[in-house]
C-alpha positions as CSV (number, residue, x, y, z in Angstrom):
1,M,0.0,0.0,0.0
2,E,2.9,2.4,0.7
3,G,3.7,2.6,-3.0
4,N,0.3,4.2,-3.9
5,L,0.3,6.9,-1.3
6,V,0.5,10.5,-2.2
7,R,2.7,12.9,-0.3
8,Y,1.2,16.2,0.6
9,T,2.9,19.1,2.4
10,L,0.8,20.9,5.0
11,R,1.7,24.4,6.3
12,V,0.1,24.9,9.7
13,N,0.4,27.0,12.8
14,P,2.9,25.4,15.2
15,Q,0.3,25.5,18.1
16,L,-2.2,23.6,16.0
17,L,0.4,21.0,15.1
18,E,1.3,20.7,18.8
19,K,-2.3,20.1,19.7
20,L,-2.7,17.6,16.9
21,G,0.3,15.8,18.3
22,Y,-1.3,15.7,21.8
23,I,-4.5,14.2,20.3
24,A,-2.6,11.7,18.2
25,D,-0.6,10.6,21.3
26,F,-3.8,10.2,23.3
27,E,-5.3,8.0,20.5
28,G,-2.1,6.0,20.1
29,R,-1.4,7.3,16.6
30,S,1.1,9.2,14.7
31,K,0.1,12.8,13.6
32,N,-0.1,11.5,10.0
33,K,-2.5,8.7,11.0
34,E,-4.6,11.1,13.1
35,L,-4.9,13.5,10.2
36,E,-5.9,10.6,8.0
37,Q,-8.6,9.5,10.4
38,M,-9.9,13.1,10.7
39,I,-10.0,13.4,6.9
40,K,-11.9,10.1,6.6
41,R,-14.5,11.3,9.2
42,R,-14.9,14.6,7.4
43,I,-15.4,12.9,4.0
44,A,-18.0,10.5,5.6
45,E,-19.9,13.5,7.1
46,F,-19.8,15.4,3.8
47,E,-21.0,12.4,1.8
48,A,-23.8,11.7,4.3
49,A,-25.1,15.2,3.8
50,N,-24.4,15.7,0.1
51,G,-24.1,12.3,-1.5
52,K,-21.1,10.2,-2.6
53,I,-18.2,12.1,-4.1
54,D,-17.4,10.8,-7.6
55,T,-13.6,11.3,-7.9
56,M,-13.7,10.3,-11.6
57,Q,-15.5,13.5,-12.5
58,R,-12.5,15.7,-11.6
């Protein structure tokens, strides 16, 4: 799976990154995995309200 992952650089306020690290540690995850979980939850919320996103349209 590692071979098909996309790298994305995120510029963020240091305090936000520190807080994200706190949450990630609390959940037993890396910051990267915590962000991935947050993104998945947000997509699920969006699709529940607006319908499935068809990524082939873009």
